[in-house]
ChimeraX commands (.cxc) that place a marker at each C-alpha (Angstrom):
marker #1 position 140.21,63.21,93.17 radius 0.5
marker #1 position 140.84,64.22,96.78 radius 0.5
marker #1 position 138.42,63.40,99.60 radius 0.5
marker #1 position 135.23,65.35,99.24 radius 0.5
marker #1 position 131.97,65.49,101.12 radius 0.5
marker #1 position 128.66,64.21,99.85 radius 0.5
marker #1 position 127.49,67.78,99.30 radius 0.5
marker #1 position 130.60,68.66,97.30 radius 0.5
marker #1 position 129.94,65.64,95.09 radius 0.5
marker #1 position 126.28,66.60,94.70 radius 0.5
marker #1 position 127.32,70.12,93.70 radius 0.5
marker #1 position 129.82,68.71,91.23 radius 0.5
marker #1 position 127.29,66.46,89.46 radius 0.5
marker #1 position 124.58,69.13,89.54 radius 0.5
marker #1 position 126.85,71.42,87.54 radius 0.5
marker #1 position 124.84,74.37,86.23 radius 0.5
marker #1 position 121.48,72.59,86.59 radius 0.5
marker #1 position 118.82,74.52,88.48 radius 0.5
marker #1 position 116.95,73.10,91.46 radius 0.5
marker #1 position 113.93,72.80,89.17 radius 0.5
marker #1 position 115.93,70.83,86.58 radius 0.5
marker #1 position 117.25,68.50,89.27 radius 0.5
marker #1 position 113.71,68.15,90.59 radius 0.5
marker #1 position 112.49,67.25,87.10 radius 0.5
marker #1 position 115.08,64.51,86.58 radius 0.5
marker #1 position 114.59,63.05,90.08 radius 0.5
marker #1 position 110.87,63.61,90.60 radius 0.5
marker #1 position 111.66,65.46,93.85 radius 0.5
marker #1 position 110.11,68.87,94.57 radius 0.5
marker #1 position 112.56,71.70,93.66 radius 0.5
marker #1 position 112.34,73.22,97.16 radius 0.5
marker #1 position 113.39,69.88,98.66 radius 0.5
marker #1 position 116.23,69.68,96.13 radius 0.5
marker #1 position 117.33,73.19,97.16 radius 0.5
marker #1 position 117.54,72.12,100.82 radius 0.5
marker #1 position 119.57,69.04,99.89 radius 0.5
marker #1 position 121.93,71.03,97.70 radius 0.5
marker #1 position 122.44,73.63,100.44 radius 0.5
marker #1 position 123.56,71.12,103.04 radius 0.5
marker #1 position 120.60,69.18,104.42 radius 0.5
marker #1 position 121.17,65.42,104.38 radius 0.5
marker #1 position 119.48,64.11,101.21 radius 0.5
marker #1 position 117.02,61.25,101.28 radius 0.5
marker #1 position 118.11,57.91,99.89 radius 0.5
marker #1 position 115.28,58.25,97.36 radius 0.5
marker #1 position 116.79,61.50,96.03 radius 0.5
marker #1 position 120.30,60.03,95.84 radius 0.5
marker #1 position 119.01,56.88,94.15 radius 0.5
marker #1 position 116.98,58.80,91.57 radius 0.5
marker #1 position 119.85,61.21,90.92 radius 0.5
marker #1 position 122.23,58.30,90.34 radius 0.5
marker #1 position 119.75,56.69,87.96 radius 0.5
marker #1 position 119.01,59.88,86.03 radius 0.5
marker #1 position 122.65,60.97,85.69 radius 0.5
marker #1 position 124.05,57.40,85.46 radius 0.5
marker #1 position 126.25,57.84,88.51 radius 0.5
marker #1 position 127.97,55.20,90.60 radius 0.5
marker #1 position 126.06,55.21,93.93 radius 0.5
marker #1 position 129.20,54.26,95.89 radius 0.5
marker #1 position 130.98,57.30,94.48 radius 0.5
marker #1 position 128.16,59.73,95.25 radius 0.5
marker #1 position 127.69,58.39,98.81 radius 0.5
marker #1 position 131.27,57.56,99.83 radius 0.5
marker #1 position 133.54,59.11,97.23 radius 0.5
marker #1 position 134.91,55.66,96.28 radius 0.5
marker #1 position 135.27,54.21,92.81 radius 0.5
marker #1 position 134.57,55.88,89.50 radius 0.5
marker #1 position 132.01,58.69,89.23 radius 0.5
marker #1 position 130.07,57.17,86.33 radius 0.5
marker #1 position 128.29,53.83,86.65 radius 0.5
marker #1 position 129.48,52.85,83.15 radius 0.5
marker #1 position 133.10,53.01,84.34 radius 0.5
marker #1 position 132.41,50.71,87.29 radius 0.5
marker #1 position 132.61,47.47,85.29 radius 0.5
marker #1 position 135.90,48.44,83.67 radius 0.5
marker #1 position 137.44,49.33,87.03 radius 0.5
marker #1 position 136.19,46.11,88.59 radius 0.5
marker #1 position 137.63,44.04,85.75 radius 0.5
marker #1 position 140.99,45.81,86.01 radius 0.5
marker #1 position 141.22,44.83,89.66 radius 0.5
marker #1 position 140.02,41.26,89.17 radius 0.5
marker #1 position 142.29,38.22,89.38 radius 0.5
marker #1 position 142.50,36.53,85.92 radius 0.5
marker #1 position 142.06,33.07,87.44 radius 0.5
marker #1 position 138.86,34.24,89.17 radius 0.5
marker #1 position 137.56,35.61,85.87 radius 0.5
marker #1 position 138.32,32.36,84.03 radius 0.5
marker #1 position 136.66,30.38,86.81 radius 0.5
marker #1 position 133.54,32.55,86.60 radius 0.5
marker #1 position 133.45,32.18,82.81 radius 0.5
marker #1 position 133.82,28.39,83.09 radius 0.5
marker #1 position 131.00,28.21,85.65 radius 0.5
marker #1 position 128.72,30.29,83.43 radius 0.5
marker #1 position 129.48,28.09,80.42 radius 0.5
marker #1 position 128.67,24.97,82.47 radius 0.5
marker #1 position 125.33,26.48,83.52 radius 0.5
marker #1 position 124.52,27.42,79.92 radius 0.5
marker #1 position 125.45,23.93,78.73 radius 0.5
marker #1 position 123.12,22.43,81.35 radius 0.5
marker #1 position 120.29,24.71,80.22 radius 0.5
marker #1 position 120.80,23.79,76.56 radius 0.5
marker #1 position 120.80,20.10,77.50 radius 0.5
marker #1 position 117.51,20.55,79.39 radius 0.5
marker #1 position 115.95,22.36,76.42 radius 0.5
marker #1 position 117.11,19.59,74.07 radius 0.5
marker #1 position 115.53,16.95,76.34 radius 0.5
marker #1 position 112.28,18.89,76.44 radius 0.5
marker #1 position 112.18,19.26,72.64 radius 0.5
marker #1 position 112.93,15.53,72.23 radius 0.5
marker #1 position 110.08,14.62,74.58 radius 0.5
marker #1 position 107.71,16.87,72.63 radius 0.5
marker #1 position 108.90,15.31,69.37 radius 0.5
marker #1 position 108.31,11.83,70.79 radius 0.5
marker #1 position 104.81,12.78,71.93 radius 0.5
marker #1 position 103.91,14.28,68.55 radius 0.5
marker #1 position 105.28,11.27,66.65 radius 0.5
marker #1 position 103.45,8.92,69.03 radius 0.5
marker #1 position 100.19,10.66,68.24 radius 0.5
marker #1 position 100.77,10.21,64.54 radius 0.5
marker #1 position 101.44,13.90,64.12 radius 0.5
marker #1 position 97.80,14.72,64.85 radius 0.5
marker #1 position 97.16,18.04,66.46 radius 0.5
marker #1 position 94.62,18.10,69.27 radius 0.5
marker #1 position 95.14,14.66,70.77 radius 0.5
marker #1 position 95.88,13.86,74.38 radius 0.5
marker #1 position 98.81,11.80,75.66 radius 0.5
marker #1 position 96.97,8.55,74.91 radius 0.5
marker #1 position 96.29,9.59,71.31 radius 0.5
marker #1 position 92.58,10.27,71.86 radius 0.5
marker #1 position 90.93,13.46,70.68 radius 0.5
marker #1 position 90.06,15.77,73.57 radius 0.5
marker #1 position 86.47,15.93,74.79 radius 0.5
marker #1 position 84.97,19.24,73.66 radius 0.5
marker #1 position 83.93,21.60,76.41 radius 0.5
marker #1 position 80.31,22.83,76.24 radius 0.5
marker #1 position 81.19,26.42,75.26 radius 0.5
marker #1 position 83.68,25.19,72.70 radius 0.5
marker #1 position 81.12,22.74,71.31 radius 0.5
marker #1 position 78.61,25.57,70.86 radius 0.5
marker #1 position 81.20,27.65,68.97 radius 0.5
marker #1 position 82.08,24.68,66.78 radius 0.5
marker #1 position 78.35,24.04,66.13 radius 0.5
marker #1 position 77.86,27.69,65.16 radius 0.5
marker #1 position 80.74,27.54,62.69 radius 0.5
marker #1 position 79.37,24.31,61.20 radius 0.5
marker #1 position 75.89,25.87,60.91 radius 0.5
marker #1 position 77.35,28.90,59.14 radius 0.5
marker #1 position 79.11,26.68,56.67 radius 0.5
marker #1 position 76.03,24.49,56.07 radius 0.5
marker #1 position 74.47,24.75,52.58 radius 0.5
marker #1 position 72.04,27.67,52.51 radius 0.5
marker #1 position 70.04,26.45,49.53 radius 0.5
marker #1 position 69.43,23.41,47.43 radius 0.5
marker #1 position 72.27,24.37,45.12 radius 0.5
marker #1 position 74.71,23.65,47.94 radius 0.5
marker #1 position 76.49,27.00,47.98 radius 0.5
marker #1 position 78.31,27.79,51.17 radius 0.5
marker #1 position 76.68,30.45,53.38 radius 0.5
marker #1 position 80.10,32.00,53.92 radius 0.5
marker #1 position 80.72,32.39,50.21 radius 0.5
marker #1 position 78.35,35.34,50.17 radius 0.5
marker #1 position 76.29,33.79,47.32 radius 0.5
marker link #1:1,2 radius 0.2
marker link #1:2,3 radius 0.2
marker link #1:3,4 radius 0.2
marker link #1:4,5 radius 0.2
marker link #1:5,6 radius 0.2
marker link #1:6,7 radius 0.2
marker link #1:7,8 radius 0.2
marker link #1:8,9 radius 0.2
marker link #1:9,10 radius 0.2
marker link #1:10,11 radius 0.2
marker link #1:11,12 radius 0.2
marker link #1:12,13 radius 0.2
marker link #1:13,14 radius 0.2
marker link #1:14,15 radius 0.2
marker link #1:15,16 radius 0.2
marker link #1:16,17 radius 0.2
marker link #1:17,18 radius 0.2
marker link #1:18,19 radius 0.2
marker link #1:19,20 radius 0.2
marker link #1:20,21 radius 0.2
marker link #1:21,22 radius 0.2
marker link #1:22,23 radius 0.2
marker link #1:23,24 radius 0.2
marker link #1:24,25 radius 0.2
marker link #1:25,26 radius 0.2
marker link #1:26,27 radius 0.2
marker link #1:27,28 radius 0.2
marker link #1:28,29 radius 0.2
marker link #1:29,30 radius 0.2
marker link #1:30,31 radius 0.2
marker link #1:31,32 radius 0.2
marker link #1:32,33 radius 0.2
marker link #1:33,34 radius 0.2
marker link #1:34,35 radius 0.2
marker link #1:35,36 radius 0.2
marker link #1:36,37 radius 0.2
marker link #1:37,38 radius 0.2
marker link #1:38,39 radius 0.2
marker link #1:39,40 radius 0.2
marker link #1:40,41 radius 0.2
marker link #1:41,42 radius 0.2
marker link #1:42,43 radius 0.2
marker link #1:43,44 radius 0.2
marker link #1:44,45 radius 0.2
marker link #1:45,46 radius 0.2
marker link #1:46,47 radius 0.2
marker link #1:47,48 radius 0.2
marker link #1:48,49 radius 0.2
marker link #1:49,50 radius 0.2
marker link #1:50,51 radius 0.2
marker link #1:51,52 radius 0.2
marker link #1:52,53 radius 0.2
marker link #1:53,54 radius 0.2
marker link #1:54,55 radius 0.2
marker link #1:55,56 radius 0.2
marker link #1:56,57 radius 0.2
marker link #1:57,58 radius 0.2
marker link #1:58,59 radius 0.2
marker link #1:59,60 radius 0.2
marker link #1:60,61 radius 0.2
marker link #1:61,62 radius 0.2
marker link #1:62,63 radius 0.2
marker link #1:63,64 radius 0.2
marker link #1:64,65 radius 0.2
marker link #1:65,66 radius 0.2
marker link #1:66,67 radius 0.2
marker link #1:67,68 radius 0.2
marker link #1:68,69 radius 0.2
marker link #1:69,70 radius 0.2
marker link #1:70,71 radius 0.2
marker link #1:71,72 radius 0.2
marker link #1:72,73 radius 0.2
marker link #1:73,74 radius 0.2
marker link #1:74,75 radius 0.2
marker link #1:75,76 radius 0.2
marker link #1:76,77 radius 0.2
marker link #1:77,78 radius 0.2
marker link #1:78,79 radius 0.2
marker link #1:79,80 radius 0.2
marker link #1:80,81 radius 0.2
marker link #1:81,82 radius 0.2
marker link #1:82,83 radius 0.2
marker link #1:83,84 radius 0.2
marker link #1:84,85 radius 0.2
marker link #1:85,86 radius 0.2
marker link #1:86,87 radius 0.2
marker link #1:87,88 radius 0.2
marker link #1:88,89 radius 0.2
marker link #1:89,90 radius 0.2
marker link #1:90,91 radius 0.2
marker link #1:91,92 radius 0.2
marker link #1:92,93 radius 0.2
marker link #1:93,94 radius 0.2
marker link #1:94,95 radius 0.2
marker link #1:95,96 radius 0.2
marker link #1:96,97 radius 0.2
marker link #1:97,98 radius 0.2
marker link #1:98,99 radius 0.2
marker link #1:99,100 radius 0.2
marker link #1:100,101 radius 0.2
marker link #1:101,102 radius 0.2
marker link #1:102,103 radius 0.2
marker link #1:103,104 radius 0.2
marker link #1:104,105 radius 0.2
marker link #1:105,106 radius 0.2
marker link #1:106,107 radius 0.2
marker link #1:107,108 radius 0.2
marker link #1:108,109 radius 0.2
marker link #1:109,110 radius 0.2
marker link #1:110,111 radius 0.2
marker link #1:111,112 radius 0.2
marker link #1:112,113 radius 0.2
marker link #1:113,114 radius 0.2
marker link #1:114,115 radius 0.2
marker link #1:115,116 radius 0.2
marker link #1:116,117 radius 0.2
marker link #1:117,118 radius 0.2
marker link #1:118,119 radius 0.2
marker link #1:119,120 radius 0.2
marker link #1:120,121 radius 0.2
marker link #1:121,122 radius 0.2
marker link #1:122,123 radius 0.2
marker link #1:123,124 radius 0.2
marker link #1:124,125 radius 0.2
marker link #1:125,126 radius 0.2
marker link #1:126,127 radius 0.2
marker link #1:127,128 radius 0.2
marker link #1:128,129 radius 0.2
marker link #1:129,130 radius 0.2
marker link #1:130,131 radius 0.2
marker link #1:131,132 radius 0.2
marker link #1:132,133 radius 0.2
marker link #1:133,134 radius 0.2
marker link #1:134,135 radius 0.2
marker link #1:135,136 radius 0.2
marker link #1:136,137 radius 0.2
marker link #1:137,138 radius 0.2
marker link #1:138,139 radius 0.2
marker link #1:139,140 radius 0.2
marker link #1:140,141 radius 0.2
marker link #1:141,142 radius 0.2
marker link #1:142,143 radius 0.2
marker link #1:143,144 radius 0.2
marker link #1:144,145 radius 0.2
marker link #1:145,146 radius 0.2
marker link #1:146,147 radius 0.2
marker link #1:147,148 radius 0.2
marker link #1:148,149 radius 0.2
marker link #1:149,150 radius 0.2
marker link #1:150,151 radius 0.2
marker link #1:151,152 radius 0.2
marker link #1:152,153 radius 0.2
marker link #1:153,154 radius 0.2
marker link #1:154,155 radius 0.2
marker link #1:155,156 radius 0.2
marker link #1:156,157 radius 0.2
marker link #1:157,158 radius 0.2
marker link #1:158,159 radius 0.2
marker link #1:159,160 radius 0.2
marker link #1:160,161 radius 0.2
marker link #1:161,162 radius 0.2
view
């Protein structure tokens, strides 16, 4: 594509869309869109929203460089990349992932050790002692115990509905 101005590129991507339709996809008032499309310098907000809505490459819309569509940007970048740089970046990413996995494994092992050290009991602190109930929690526990207390001499559970 030959050199074009920002307004020519805006006209190209607008296609047959009305000012109202462009306003709807960008959230910009149609009258403001009309002024931009007729030559007034557009706001960065308009350009940004238009790029997002139409999936355009911002560098292309602003400067006329690179591919028009944002989806084509990665492919073009990879075509121009040096293979040794790509392999180096992949190796670095794999090292970082390996480090993360190692850290997760250490964390899981420490949890396993703590659980085994507590005899597998749930609700114990680091020293293996049961936690001290908080007052509100103790009241809730007492209420549950009271509900489950025998409601008559026959010993039926109040929660059984009998």
